[in-house]
N, C-alpha and C positions, 0 to 999 in steps of 0.2 A: 503495500499499500505506503500512495505516497503520501511525504510532508504533508500539514497543512501550507508550509512556509512554500515549497514546490507550488503549488494549485492554484498561492496565491502570485507568484510571480509569474506564472501563461497566464491566470487571467489578468494582472495585468498589462502584459503584451499585446494580450489580442486586445485588449480597449485600448492601447496605445497603435495599436495595425489600423482596424476600427476607425479611430480618430484623424488618421493621416489623409492628406492632402492626392483626393489619386487623380485629381484633372487634367496632370502631364501626360502626353501618349508614349514619352517613355519612361516606362515602368520600370525598365530589364537592363539599363545599361553595360551592365555583365549578368552572369551568372548569380542571384540574389544568395543573402544568406535567409534560415527558414521564416516565413513568415514576413517576409518586406523584399518584394510587395504582397498586395492580397494573391494570395495564391490562384483563386479560379482567374485571375488575371492572367497570371505566369502558365497555370500548366492547361488551361481552357477547358477547365471542368466544373459542374455545378452540381445540384441536387432539387428534385421534383416530382409531382404528384404523374405516375403513369395512369392513361386513360383506361377509363373504366371496364374495355375490352379486355385491356392485356393484363387486370387483375383477377379477372371470372368474377365481377362484380361479389368480390370477395370487402366489405365493408373496414376491416381490420389491414388489408393490404391495401387499400388505395387509401389511404392513408399515410403511407410507406412513401418518404424522402428519397427517390432513389437516384443516384451516383452518375452521371450523365457526362458527356463530350456534349460542352456544348458547339467546338468547333471552332472557336476564335478566341487569340489574343494578339496584345500590341496594340501598333497606333490600331486607327480604323481607315481602311482604302477610303480610298476617291476614285471612283468612275471620271473620267476624264474625256477618253473617248471610245466609241463605237463604232464598229465595224462591221457594214453592212453589204461589203462588196467583197474586198479579193480578206484572204487568211493572212495574219501578220507572224512575220518572228522578229524583227529588229526593234527598235526604238533607240533615236538619243536627243538630247536636246541642248538649246544653246543656252547662252544665262540670258536673249532676249525674250527666253520663252517660247519660242520655234521649237516645233517640234518634227520630226523627221521619223520614216517612219518604214521597212520594206516586206517584200511581199516575193514570196519563192515563183519564178514562173512557171506557168503552167498555160491555161490559156489568160492568166491576167494581160492585160493592155500595158501594163509597164508598174516597173517593182518596184522602185526610185518613188518614195513621194515626200510632200509637206502635208500638215495638215492643216487645211483650212476653213475647215469650222471641227462643232464635236461630233459631227456622225458623216465630215468627207472629208478626204485625199483629193489632193492635184498633185500632177507628174511632176517632178525633182530633177534637176533643173528645168528640163520643160519635156514635154511631151513627144521632141525628136530625140532626144536623147535617150529615151528607154525602146524607141524602133531599131533596132535592128533593120536589117535588108532583109533579113533571113536568120531562123534559127539551127536549120541546117543545112550543113553541107551537101550540094548537092553532088560535088565528085563523090562524095565517102557517107551516103545518109546513118550512118549510127553516128558521125562526131556532129560536131556544132561546129562554128564561122571563126574566124580574128575580123576582131568588129571592135573600131572607139564608142560603139555606142552600147548601150546598160545591156545584156544581158539576161543576169540572172544575180540578182546582188539579195545575200544571205544577210550581208552584215553594214549598218551603216554605226559610225562611231562620231561626234561631236570631238576633237581634241581641246588641249589644255589652251589652245590661239584660237578659242571658236569657231573651227572650220570644220566642216563638214567630210567625211570619207565614205566611202562607200568601195565595201569589198565583192567584188562578181566574181561568181565563180565559173563562170562562160559555162556552163554544161544545166542547159534550158530542158525541163519535162516536156516529153511530144504529147498531147491527150492527158495531159496529168497519166502519164505509166511509163513510158519508157526515159529513161534520163544520156541522154548524147551524151559520150564522152569529148572532150575538153581539145582543142587545138591550139598549139602557142598563139596568143595572144589573144584569146577571147579572157582567160584565168584574166584579171585587174584589181591594181589598188586604183581612184579615180580622187583624187581632192577635190575639191570644189569651198568658192566663198562664200559665205551664209548670203549673198547675190548670185549667188548660181554659178561665178565665170570658175572653168575647169584652170586649177593652176600647177596640180601634178600629175601625170600618168603612166602608172608603173605595172611592166608587163612581165612577164616571166618565161624564162628558158623552160621547155621541156625535161631537161636533167634537176626540175624543182619544182614547177608543179607539169606532172604525168597527165595523161590524156585521162585517169579515172582518178586523180584525186578528187578532190571535195571542201574543197574552200572551205573554213565554216566562220568565223568571230576572228576579231583581230584588236590588237590595245594598240595606244602608241606612245616614246615617250622620244618630248622633242626636247633634253638636257644635249649638248653634243650636237654629232652630227645627225640626231634623230633616229631608233632606230623604229621597225612595227614588227610583232610579233602573232604569227598568224598561228589557229588551228588546222592544220589538215586531217580531216574524220574518216577518212578512205580509211575501209576494213580491210583494202586490200595495203594502202602505205600510209599507213599512221605517222603523223608527225608536225615539229613542228618549224615553219618559217620564218625564217629573219629575213628584214629588208633594211638595208641600209639607205634611211629618206635623203642623205645628200647626194648619193652616187648612184642611185638606182639598182645597187645589185644584191640579190637576195644567194639563200644558200638554204639548207636542210639541218636539223641537229633532233636525236632519239628518236629517230628510223625506225620504226616497232621494236620500241624499247616498250615494256610491259607496262608502264605507265602510261601511254599515251596508246595504249590499245583496249580492245572490252575485255570484260569477265566475261570469262565463256562459261555458255548457261546459264546471263542473268536475265532473269528475269522482272521486273517492276510492277510495282501494283499503286494504280490510282484509281483512288475511291474503295478502297479495297479490294480491286477489283485486279488479280494477275493478267497481265500484257503481252503479248504475243505477236509476234508478225505473221502478217498472212499477207496473201496467201502464203503456206509454205513452201520450201524448196526443194526439190527432190535430190535425193529418195526420200528425204528427212518425212517425218508426220507432222512434226512442230517443227516451227523456227523461230531462236527460241531470240531474244531480243539483245543480239550480241551484233549485228551489224556494227552500231557506231562507235570509233571509237574518240580519241580527242574533240572536245567541245568545246568548250565554256574554257575562255580565259581573263585572265586578272592578272594584272604588274601591282605590286607592292606600290605605297603613297613615295615610301621614296627610290624606286623604280630598283632597288636591289635583287628582286627576287619574280619569276612568274609563277604564277599559281594556274593550273589547269586542272581539266575533271573528265575523263571520258565520258562521255552519256549512259553507255553500257555497263556502269557500273556505280559503287559508292563511297569511290577512294577522290581525298583532293591531294594532289601534289605537288612540290614548287619548286625550280630548280634558278643559280642565281642566274640572272640576266647576263653577269659578267664571260662567263665560258660557254653563253648561247651569238653571244658579239664576236668570236673568233669565225672568224669562215673556214668549214677541215676545208682543205687541197692538197691534191700529193705533196707539196712541205712541205704540208702542217698536217697529216695526216691521222695524229695524235688528239684536234680539239672533239672531232667527233667522240673521242671516246673518255675522256675526260668531260664532256657535256654528260651524259652516259652516268658517270661517275658520281656525276655533283645529284642527282635526282634525292630528294625527300619526300618521304610520303611523313602528311600530317594529319593522316587520321580516316575514320569511319564517318563518313556523311549521316549514313541516317537513311538518306535518297539518296538517285541521282541527281545530277544537277545538272541543265540546259543553258544556265547564264551564270557570271562570275563578275561580280563589279569592284571597287575601291574607294572608299573615302579617304578625308588626310586624316584620318584616325587610327586610318592604321588599318579598320574591320574590309572585313572578303565577305561580300556578300555570296549568298548562292541561293540560289531556286532551290524549291525542293519541289516538283511533283509530284511526288508519291504522298506529298501527307499535307497538299493547299495548300504549301509554305514558301516563306523564305528566311532563312536561317543568317550566322552569319559567322565568320571564323574569329578568332581574337588573338592574334600572334600572342599575346601578352600570356596567356594562360594555357594556350595550346589547343582549345574547345571549341566545339562547334557551340554557339548560343542560339535560343529563339527570338525571334526578330518578329515575324508577323505572318500570323497565320488565319483564315479565313476559305469558307464552302466555295467562294463564285471564284478564288486564284486556280482556275482549274487550266495546269499545265505554266505556268512563268514560266517563259521562255527566256529573252532577252534584258536583261537591268542597264540601268542608264543612272549616275548621281548628276545632278546641278546642281551650279549656288544662281538662285536669280538675280536678276538685276535689280528687280522691283521686291526679293524679300526671302529668305528659306530657303532650304536646303532640301532637295528633295528625293528620293528614289521611284522611275518609273521605272514601268515593264510593264509588257505584252502579256498575254494567257489565249490561248489561240487554241485550247482542246484538243491537242494537239495527237492526243493518243485514241481519238474517236474518231481517223480521220482513217480513208479509207484502205489504209499499209496496215492497221491495225483491226481491221472490221471486217474481214473476209472480204474488201472490195464497196464496203459502204459506207454513206460517208453520214456519222451517225452524230457530226457537230450541227451546235444551230448557230444562227445568226442574231444575234452580231454576236461579234469575235471582240475583245476587249484589252483596255489601255490602263491603269491604274497608275496611282502614284499614292507614298504614304511620304510621313517627313521624315526626318533622320538629325541628329544632332551634327554629326560633320558634311562636310560641303566636300566639292570636288577635290581630286588629287589632280591637281593641273597638271602637275611631271613637266614641266616645265625650262 
């Protein structure tokens, strides 16, 4: 039996917790000590009476307060855009509040856009820039084309100088099914001023971006010469592409390394249901969710580390950028080995991640599609911390941190219901429009990395 002093102490703590101000949206900047903040806000739990049909109309059971999952914790999400036309992947926000987004190219008429209302988008920088002469290579129909037009923008990022970068995979889908192979000159990194003026176009040799490469996400460090880091999520050749922004040279690191590769037999769960790829690839009866390699990437706020995670897996990794900046060559063959040896595991994330992002406090935000949530990695503690969870966060994809000139720091993200798309639902599209873009307030601001 506990002493009366212990019970009095617990009662005093409970009263103090109940009396504290909970108006702030930042209730858990780090894992809190017990009872601070209020547990229901931190772990998304509550108690309630069950409906009569769930208690067999038993008077005693009908008064039982049953513990349940509320589905929500953290700051309230704010819907900032509804997509009624195309389904989104990327989002990027400039300091003046301009919001840019991108769409996978199948039958979509444009792939890079700027929001022009809460429910509509306009091609960016223009309709012409989004209109290639053809998607298919007439001399070899299984291949795409080389063009200065945008083919399939997978990622859009606003850098620390408020410039817009579009990562073009160069591999459109034809009729939403066959993904064409890349042709050198099709995959590219294009930089725009906010007014739409092009200031840079960087293409890749086929030794860096092959026909079956799948460029996915990009992050920028503008210090020194300036470098871009790109994830290649191809199952055939996963790796990291590094670009020297001053010279335009590019090279690869971590090719086929376990940290960038899919986890064999990986099966994710969405809304509590296991997700497989459909239709199955012969001769297997079931194709596991294991085609997607390194996807989400983010730079630490000081630029010292590149964080990344395969989509088919639940591990977060990092590697020093100092080793990635060294170009492997015949005169320096050891550069690739040194990079592989420098990889560090940051531990289990509890969910696969489709997006990573950094703030100037050092937090690495991770989308968590399996939990309808966004968590964050705290480098100071080495722990994955809860940040925001809501049933409406249906497959959080790309994340973007912005410090607005008008005031406030926000994390923007798209929610596109990806696991309900035809690839995972036996050819049937179970998604419902509109798709969504949300934002939540955060303590830290943009990590400018300039």
